[in-house]
N, C-alpha and C positions, 0 to 999 in steps of 0.2 A: 627498318619499316615492318609493323607487324601485317601479317596475311588478313583475310577478311574473316576465316575461321577461326584465327586467335583472338580477335576482336570481338567474335559471336561467343564462341568459349569463357572468355572474362565476362561479357557481360550474363551470363548465362550463371557463372559462378557468383557474381554479386549479388542477381536475382534472389539465389537461394541462401545466400548468408543470413542468417539468423541474429538480429540484432535486438540486444534484450532493452527495456527502456532503462530510462537513467535510475540510477540506485535500485534496480530491482533486487531482491533477494527473499528468501523463504523465512519467513517469522516461525513456522513452523508447519508440519506436514500438511499441506493442502490451505496456507495463508501463506500468501508472498505481498511484498510491498514496491512500491515503484515511485517514482516521478511520473507525470502524465506522458503517456504512450503517444508516439506520433507512428505514422503511418506506417513506416519502415519496421517498425516493432512490432507488430498484428499480428504477422506469421509465427513470431514467435511465442505472443501469448497465446495463438491457437493452437499451439505442441502442448501448453499447459493446462488445455480444456478444463477452461474456466468455466463454471457455473453462476459466477457473481462477478460482477464489476462495483465495486465502493469509491465514489467520489469525493471526498471532502477538501472543498473550496469553497470559498464564499459567491464565486464567479460562476458561468454556464460552463456548460459541458461544449467543446468544440465539435461543429456538426459533422466532420467526417468521424471522429470516435465514436457519436453517437449511431451511425451508421453502420460502423463496424462492429457495435453491439448488437443493434436490432437484425444485420444481417447473420451473425451468429448465434442467435438464441440466446443470447447471454442476459441473466439478471442483471438489470443496473439499479441501485441504487445512490442518490445525490444528497451529500449530508454537507448544507448550508454552513460553514463553520469558519469562524474570523480564526486568524492566527493571534497567540499571545503577541502582546507588544507591551513594552511599559510607557507610563507607569500606569494605566487603569484596565486595557484591552485582555481577555483572559477567555479562553475556550469554555464555552459552555457544558460544564461539570455532567447534567443529565443529556446531553447531548450526546457528549463521549460514551456515558453509559450505555444510551441507545446503540452508536458505531459498536461498541465494543461487544456488545450482544447479539448483533448482527453477524460479525466477525470470525466470534465461537460458535456460534450457532452452525454448526456439521451437514445441514442439509443446504448453505450456501455455498458449501467446500466443494471443488477448489474456487478460491477468494483471491481477486486481489485488490487491495483498497491503495488508494492513489491520491495525492492531492499531485500541485504543479510541479517541483522538484523532487518529492521525496524526500524531504528533509523535516519540518519544521511540525505540520500537522499531523504526517503520516509518523515522522519521528516518536510526536506525544502519544498518539494511539501506542505503536509498539512499545514504546517503555512501559505504558500501564497494564500492555497485553504480559510482559516481564515482571510487574509487580506480582499479577498474579499467578505468575508460574514461581514465586519466589527469588526470583534475581535480586543479588546485593544491589544498593544504588548503586556504588563504583561502578557495576558491571552495564547497568542499562545507561548510567552515563557516559561508558565508554563507547557501548553502542553508537548511543544518541551522537556523539562527537566525532567518530567516523563516518556515520551518514554525512552530517552536517558540515565538515570541514572546516573552513574560518567563519561559519557563518553560524558562529553560535549563539542562540540566545540563553540567557539566562532567566525568561521567564520561562520558557518551555521546561526547562529543567526542573524549576520550582515548581510548575502544574503538576509535572509526575510527583515529585515528591509528594506534594500535598493530596495529591488524587487518591479516593478511597471509592472502591467499587460499592456501589447502594445494595442492599440486602434484597432488593424488588428486581434485580436484573434475571430473566427471564433468558435461560440460554439452553438449547436444544442440546445432549451430550456435550459438555464441555470440558470434562476432564479429561479428554485425548489431547485437546488444544494447550489447554493449559499447565496439563504434566509434559508435553511437548512429544507426542507419541500418534502415528497414525495409528485412526482405526480400520 
């Protein structure tokens, strides 16, 4: 049987535990990706000192997450993006270019981009960033597959492969992110 002090200490340690969101990773200095953050991951996100959170999903954001964003004065951008689905549903190229412009704009950094699981929509966005960084397609697909596990969608990989960054994409100081360097 544990003493009350031991139980209290374990409870405090559990509360201090930093839990990143599902599929959290750094894409480039100042740019992070993840699945949908839950309340247990909010302390971890606070440590990242996020300036902006971008949510890419065709559904609404959870109320608790919206409250976290407001309470911590974080800029919030929600892009209603449908996931790629065979045979005829594809992410909107113009909207993806708009999201990439927000991701690469250093005025938004540090920025977190997330969808529900951090796999498909975010995987496509990160794949497009990797193309801009000059990665080989095999390396891009390898990264996509590491995050998607058994949930790989060929339609996502096809989207990444055919995506072309529009010439009119306006980005503030993109070179540092595209080159993978911090400013």
